[in-house]
Every structure is written in structure tokens, then in C-alpha cells.
C-alpha positions as CSV (number, residue, x, y, z in Angstrom):
1,X,-49.0,-13.0,52.0
2,X,-47.7,-15.2,54.7
3,X,-46.6,-13.5,57.9
4,X,-43.0,-12.3,58.2
5,X,-42.5,-13.8,61.6
6,X,-43.6,-17.4,61.1
7,X,-41.1,-20.1,62.2
8,X,-38.7,-17.7,63.9
9,X,-37.1,-18.2,67.2
10,X,-38.1,-14.6,68.1
11,X,-40.5,-12.2,66.5
12,X,-39.2,-8.7,65.6
13,X,-41.9,-6.1,64.9
14,X,-42.4,-4.7,61.4
15,X,-41.9,-1.2,62.8
16,X,-38.4,-2.2,64.1
17,X,-37.6,-3.7,60.7
18,X,-38.5,-0.4,58.9
19,X,-36.3,1.4,61.4
20,X,-33.5,-1.1,60.9
21,X,-33.6,-0.7,57.2
22,X,-33.9,3.1,57.6
23,X,-37.1,3.3,55.5
24,X,-40.5,4.7,56.2
25,X,-43.8,3.4,54.6
26,X,-46.0,5.9,52.8
27,X,-49.8,5.7,52.4
28,X,-49.5,5.3,48.6
29,X,-47.4,2.1,48.9
30,X,-44.0,3.8,48.3
31,X,-41.3,4.2,50.9
32,X,-39.1,7.0,52.0
33,X,-35.5,6.0,52.1
34,X,-34.1,7.8,55.2
35,X,-30.5,6.7,54.9
36,X,-28.2,8.6,52.6
37,X,-25.8,5.9,51.4
38,X,-22.5,7.3,50.1
39,X,-22.2,7.4,46.3
40,X,-19.1,7.7,44.1
41,X,-19.0,9.5,40.7
42,X,-17.5,7.8,37.7
43,X,-13.9,8.6,36.8
44,X,-13.5,8.6,33.0
45,X,-10.4,10.9,32.7
46,X,-7.4,8.8,31.7
47,X,-5.1,11.4,33.1
48,X,-6.2,10.6,36.7
49,X,-4.2,8.0,38.6
50,X,-6.9,5.4,38.9
51,X,-6.4,1.7,37.9
52,X,-9.9,1.5,36.5
53,X,-11.8,4.1,34.4
54,X,-15.6,4.3,34.7
55,X,-18.4,6.2,33.0
56,X,-22.2,6.3,33.1
57,X,-24.4,5.9,30.0
58,X,-28.3,6.0,30.0
59,X,-30.2,2.9,28.9
60,X,-33.8,4.0,29.2
61,X,-34.3,7.6,30.2
62,X,-38.1,7.1,30.8
63,X,-37.3,4.5,33.4
64,X,-34.1,6.3,34.7
65,X,-32.0,3.2,34.1
66,X,-28.4,3.4,33.1
67,X,-25.1,1.5,33.2
68,X,-21.7,2.2,34.7
69,X,-18.9,0.8,32.6
70,X,-15.6,-0.1,34.2
71,X,-12.5,-0.3,32.0
72,X,-9.1,-1.3,33.4
73,X,-6.8,1.5,32.3
74,X,-4.1,-0.8,31.0
75,X,-6.5,-1.6,28.2
76,X,-6.0,2.0,27.0
77,X,-2.3,2.1,27.8
78,X,-1.4,-1.0,25.8
79,X,-2.8,-1.8,22.4
80,X,-3.9,-5.4,22.1
81,X,-5.9,-7.4,19.7
82,X,-7.4,-9.5,22.5
83,X,-10.4,-8.4,24.4
84,X,-11.5,-8.9,28.0
85,X,-14.5,-10.9,29.2
86,X,-17.6,-8.8,29.9
87,X,-19.3,-9.1,33.3
88,X,-22.8,-7.6,33.5
89,X,-23.2,-6.8,37.2
90,X,-26.4,-6.3,39.3
91,X,-26.0,-4.7,42.7
92,X,-27.6,-5.8,45.9
93,X,-29.9,-4.0,48.3
94,X,-32.9,-6.3,48.8
95,X,-34.5,-4.9,45.6
96,X,-35.4,-1.7,47.6
97,X,-32.1,0.0,48.4
98,X,-28.8,1.2,47.0
99,X,-27.6,2.0,43.5
100,X,-25.0,1.1,40.9
101,X,-23.4,4.4,42.1
102,X,-23.3,3.4,45.7
103,X,-19.7,3.6,46.9
104,X,-19.6,0.1,48.3
105,X,-20.5,-1.3,44.8
106,X,-18.4,1.2,42.9
107,X,-15.3,0.3,45.0
108,X,-16.1,-3.4,44.6
109,X,-16.3,-3.1,40.8
110,X,-13.1,-1.2,40.7
111,X,-11.3,-3.9,42.7
112,X,-13.0,-6.7,40.6
113,X,-12.1,-5.1,37.2
114,X,-8.5,-4.6,38.5
115,X,-7.9,-8.1,40.0
116,X,-9.6,-10.4,37.5
117,X,-9.4,-8.4,35.0
118,X,-12.7,-7.9,33.1
119,X,-14.8,-5.2,31.6
120,X,-17.9,-4.6,33.9
121,X,-21.3,-3.1,33.0
122,X,-23.0,-2.4,36.3
123,X,-26.7,-1.9,35.8
124,X,-28.9,0.6,37.5
125,X,-32.4,-0.9,37.7
126,X,-35.7,0.3,39.1
127,X,-36.3,-0.3,42.8
128,X,-39.3,-1.7,44.7
129,X,-41.9,-1.1,46.1
130,X,-42.4,1.8,43.6
131,X,-41.5,-0.8,40.9
132,X,-42.2,-4.3,42.1
133,X,-40.8,-7.4,40.5
134,X,-40.5,-8.2,37.7
135,X,-39.5,-4.6,36.9
136,X,-35.8,-5.2,38.0
137,X,-35.8,-8.3,35.8
138,X,-37.1,-6.4,32.8
139,X,-34.4,-3.7,33.3
140,X,-31.8,-6.4,33.6
141,X,-32.7,-8.0,30.3
142,X,-33.2,-4.6,28.6
143,X,-29.6,-3.8,29.6
144,X,-28.4,-6.9,27.8
145,X,-30.1,-5.8,24.5
146,X,-28.7,-2.3,25.0
147,X,-25.2,-3.7,25.4
148,X,-25.4,-5.8,22.2
149,X,-26.3,-2.7,20.1
150,X,-24.5,0.2,21.8
151,X,-21.9,2.1,19.9
152,X,-19.9,2.8,23.1
153,X,-16.2,2.7,22.2
154,X,-15.2,1.0,25.5
155,X,-17.4,-1.9,25.0
156,X,-16.9,-2.1,21.2
157,X,-13.1,-1.9,21.4
158,X,-12.3,-3.7,24.6
159,X,-15.1,-6.1,25.6
160,X,-15.5,-9.6,24.2
161,X,-19.3,-9.7,24.0
162,X,-19.1,-13.3,22.9
163,X,-17.7,-14.1,26.4
164,X,-20.2,-12.5,28.7
165,X,-21.1,-13.5,32.3
166,X,-24.1,-12.3,34.4
167,X,-23.2,-11.6,38.0
168,X,-24.9,-10.2,41.0
169,X,-24.7,-10.1,44.8
170,X,-27.7,-10.8,47.1
171,X,-30.8,-9.4,45.3
172,X,-28.4,-8.8,42.3
173,X,-27.7,-12.6,42.3
174,X,-31.5,-13.2,42.2
175,X,-31.7,-10.7,39.3
176,X,-28.8,-12.3,37.4
177,X,-30.6,-15.7,37.7
178,X,-33.9,-14.3,36.5
179,X,-32.3,-12.3,33.7
180,X,-30.8,-15.5,32.4
181,X,-34.1,-17.3,32.8
182,X,-36.0,-14.7,30.7
183,X,-33.3,-13.7,28.2
184,X,-33.9,-14.6,24.6
185,X,-30.4,-15.8,24.0
186,X,-31.0,-16.2,20.2
187,X,-31.7,-12.5,19.9
188,X,-28.7,-11.3,21.9
189,X,-26.0,-12.0,19.3
190,X,-23.2,-11.0,19.2
191,X,-23.5,-11.0,23.0
192,X,-23.2,-14.6,24.2
193,X,-23.7,-15.6,27.8
194,X,-21.2,-18.1,29.0
195,X,-22.3,-18.4,32.7
196,X,-23.7,-17.0,35.8
197,X,-22.0,-15.8,39.0
198,X,-24.5,-15.8,41.9
199,X,-22.8,-14.3,44.9
200,X,-24.9,-14.9,48.1
201,X,-28.0,-14.9,46.0
202,X,-31.3,-13.7,47.6
203,X,-33.8,-16.5,47.6
204,X,-36.4,-17.6,50.2
205,X,-39.7,-19.5,50.6
206,X,-42.6,-19.9,52.9
207,X,-41.1,-23.1,54.6
208,X,-38.2,-22.0,56.7
209,X,-34.8,-23.6,55.9
210,X,-32.5,-24.8,58.7
211,X,-30.1,-21.9,58.3
212,X,-33.1,-19.4,58.4
213,X,-34.2,-20.9,61.7
214,X,-30.7,-21.1,63.1
215,X,-29.8,-17.5,62.1
216,X,-33.2,-15.9,62.4
217,X,-31.8,-13.1,64.5
218,X,-28.4,-12.8,62.8
219,X,-27.5,-9.1,63.4
220,X,-26.0,-8.6,59.9
221,X,-29.2,-9.8,58.2
222,X,-32.1,-10.8,60.5
223,X,-34.7,-13.0,58.8
224,X,-37.6,-10.5,59.5
225,X,-35.7,-7.9,57.5
226,X,-35.4,-10.4,54.6
227,X,-39.2,-11.0,54.9
228,X,-40.0,-7.3,54.8
229,X,-37.8,-6.8,51.7
230,X,-39.8,-9.6,50.0
231,X,-43.1,-8.1,51.2
232,X,-42.1,-4.8,49.5
233,X,-40.7,-6.4,46.3
234,X,-43.0,-9.3,45.3
235,X,-46.2,-8.7,43.3
236,X,-49.0,-7.6,45.6
237,X,-50.6,-10.7,47.2
238,X,-47.8,-13.1,46.3
239,X,-46.2,-15.4,48.9
240,X,-42.6,-16.2,49.3
241,X,-43.2,-19.4,47.2
242,X,-43.6,-17.2,44.2
243,X,-41.1,-18.2,41.5
244,X,-39.3,-14.8,41.8
245,X,-38.5,-15.7,45.4
246,X,-38.3,-19.5,45.4
247,X,-36.7,-21.0,42.3
248,X,-37.5,-24.6,43.4
249,X,-41.3,-24.1,42.6
250,X,-42.8,-24.2,39.1
251,X,-40.8,-25.0,36.0
252,X,-38.2,-22.1,36.3
253,X,-35.2,-24.4,36.5
254,X,-36.4,-26.3,33.4
255,X,-36.6,-23.0,31.5
256,X,-33.0,-22.2,32.6
257,X,-31.9,-25.7,31.6
258,X,-33.2,-25.1,28.1
259,X,-31.5,-21.7,28.0
260,X,-28.2,-22.6,29.7
261,X,-26.8,-25.0,27.1
262,X,-23.0,-25.1,27.8
263,X,-23.2,-22.6,30.7
264,X,-21.7,-23.0,34.1
265,X,-23.0,-21.4,37.2
266,X,-20.9,-20.3,40.2
267,X,-22.8,-20.1,43.5
268,X,-21.0,-18.6,46.5
269,X,-22.0,-18.2,50.1
270,X,-21.0,-18.1,53.8
271,X,-22.2,-20.3,56.7
272,X,-23.2,-17.2,58.7
273,X,-25.7,-16.1,56.2
274,X,-29.4,-17.1,56.9
275,X,-29.8,-17.7,53.2
276,X,-27.0,-20.3,52.8
277,X,-29.3,-23.3,52.8
278,X,-31.4,-21.7,50.1
279,X,-28.3,-21.1,48.0
280,X,-27.2,-24.7,48.5
281,X,-30.7,-25.9,47.6
282,X,-30.7,-23.9,44.3
283,X,-27.2,-25.1,43.4
284,X,-28.3,-28.7,43.9
285,X,-31.5,-28.1,41.9
286,X,-29.5,-26.8,39.0
287,X,-27.1,-29.7,39.1
288,X,-30.0,-32.2,39.1
289,X,-31.3,-30.5,36.0
290,X,-28.0,-30.9,34.1
291,X,-26.5,-27.5,34.7
292,X,-22.7,-27.5,35.4
293,X,-22.5,-25.8,38.8
294,X,-19.4,-24.7,40.7
295,X,-20.0,-24.1,44.5
296,X,-17.9,-22.0,46.8
297,X,-19.3,-22.0,50.3
298,X,-17.0,-20.8,53.1
299,X,-17.0,-20.6,56.9
300,X,-16.9,-17.5,59.1
301,X,-18.7,-14.9,57.0
302,X,-22.1,-13.3,56.9
303,X,-24.5,-11.8,54.4
304,X,-22.7,-9.1,52.4
305,X,-19.3,-9.6,53.9
306,X,-17.7,-9.8,50.4
307,X,-18.7,-6.2,49.8
308,X,-17.7,-4.9,53.3
309,X,-14.5,-6.8,53.9
310,X,-11.8,-6.0,51.3
311,X,-9.8,-9.2,52.1
312,X,-12.8,-11.4,51.6
313,X,-13.5,-9.5,48.3
314,X,-10.0,-10.2,47.0
315,X,-10.2,-13.9,48.0
316,X,-13.5,-14.1,46.1
317,X,-11.9,-12.4,43.0
318,X,-9.5,-15.3,42.8
319,X,-12.4,-17.8,42.8
320,X,-14.2,-15.7,40.2
321,X,-11.1,-15.3,38.0
322,X,-10.5,-19.0,37.9
323,X,-14.2,-19.6,37.1
324,X,-14.3,-17.0,34.2
325,X,-11.0,-17.9,32.6
326,X,-11.3,-21.7,32.9
327,X,-14.7,-21.2,31.3
328,X,-13.2,-19.0,28.6
329,X,-10.7,-21.7,27.7
330,X,-13.4,-24.3,27.0
């Protein structure tokens, strides 16, 4: 695999990157995750004063995959014949960290379900390097088939499966893209995908982009940490020009073009993110292949700011709400 430090303004040692990510490599190729990120339990009791109810349901117990469903409580409080759009959400973490239960993603989904509003199915997928790609993509698509057949009453009674969107942030945006790429849409009925929401999606390549060079030592997400995450996630021996990492290689976009008939794709990003040029490049590639793309690139932010800064999250929810409901009206 190509070296992590090529083309950078300054090299940062791999050891420092492991320390920065608070992980330790093990001789068998796994990692020890040293950081204990806060997690939040689901809240399914309608008697509790929460604007959004949530519950966890297993998908594949042999893989320890599951989904956390978020239901705006007003859906229970007011009987209505209309159902809400369904958003299948994939969390971030560079494919190697965090969970659907992580507090930052739980709180984000609660705010999202409240402000938009939508039903959310947040998917717990297997992490690398214990389960290298395409494991996360397989879990993502398996979740879609689980959703279409589940007898869960929240999804059955309140989610409009015919109005489904795939959404993810960072590595989750990458997963949403590849889940759409590999989904057999004809076999998902009654679940029908209307579009993708790629929030600061995690893509890269061996040739450095302008923003990667300019922001190589960005403190929020240094390029060498991004490289390490790819080293730990891609199939053994693969370079960053593997199709999982670099969508502009191969015929991936043509596959999506054949799948995404009538879809729209929202791509969001910030100019302080080293990945922004990649995100713009992918958006242009999709447009050139006939996909209807909506871009929302803003100034002053960094990678992951939408999750960390509540005001930025609420502003993004407005953008996503307009995207989802204008799509629904088509």
C-alpha cells in the first residue's frame, strides 16, 4: 500500500497517529480501542419527557449488528394516516471507531428526527480492521433487507418505506454511497430509495488533492490519520485508489447511475475539511453521469463539525429537510 506520508507538507509518524486516534495495534492485526467514548441508551418509554423515542433491535446476532430506531413522539400522540420519510443512517468513525450508540450520534439523530422530522434507522455495522471493507457495506445492505421485512410496529405504522433515504456522515457517507451502489433495488420492495445524503463523505486517493495538501496538518483531522484509517480499513494490500476509497476509479459511478434512476444526491462539506476537494470531485462525477446532485459546501467549518456544533447541526437539518421534502413532492 502506498505510504501514508506521501505528498504532505510535514510527516507525522504512524506511532503518533495511533496515539492521536487512541488505538493500539495488536500482533494479530486487530486494534485495541483505548478511548471510551460516551454512549447513550435508547429511550423507548413514552411516559418519559423526550421529543424522540428510540429502541434497539438486532439485525444479525452472529455479526452483532443491530439498528437503533428513532420515532418522533408526536407520531404516537397524534393519530395520522400519513407516514414520515425513513432515513437509514450510517455513523462515522473512519470505519474503525464509534457506534450507533455513541452519544454524539445518538444526540444528533434525536435532533435530526425532531427538526426534520423523519423516522431514523441508525445501523450498527462491523468495524475494521477486525472486519475490513466490504464488511461494513455488506452490513449496510443487509440492514435494508431487514427493514423491508421487519414486523417492527414503529417502522410498520409510522415509516413510509416507499420514501427512503440513505444518509451517513464521514465514513458513514462512504457507506451510504456504497450501500446504494451494491443494493439490489428491485429486491427491496416495498422499501424504495429516493436519494442519498452524503455528509462530509470519507473518500481519498493516492494522488493528493489540493485541500489534502493545504490542510495536511489540520488539527481536527490530519491527513496522516485519514491515511491510517484507510490502511486499517481497506482490503490487505489495496491502495487508496481502490474503488472503496476512490469512487472516480473503475466503473462504480456507472453502476450507481444505472441504480439511481430518479434519485437525487445531496453532498455537504466544509472548506476546512481536508476531504472537501474529494467531495466536490465526487459530486461533479455524479453530475457528469446524469445523477441529479445538490451541493451544500460552506465556509468556516472542519471535518465533523456538524456533529460537534449544535448550531451547525440545526443549520444542516434545514438543508436536509428541504432536500427530503422537495424530493418527496416530486
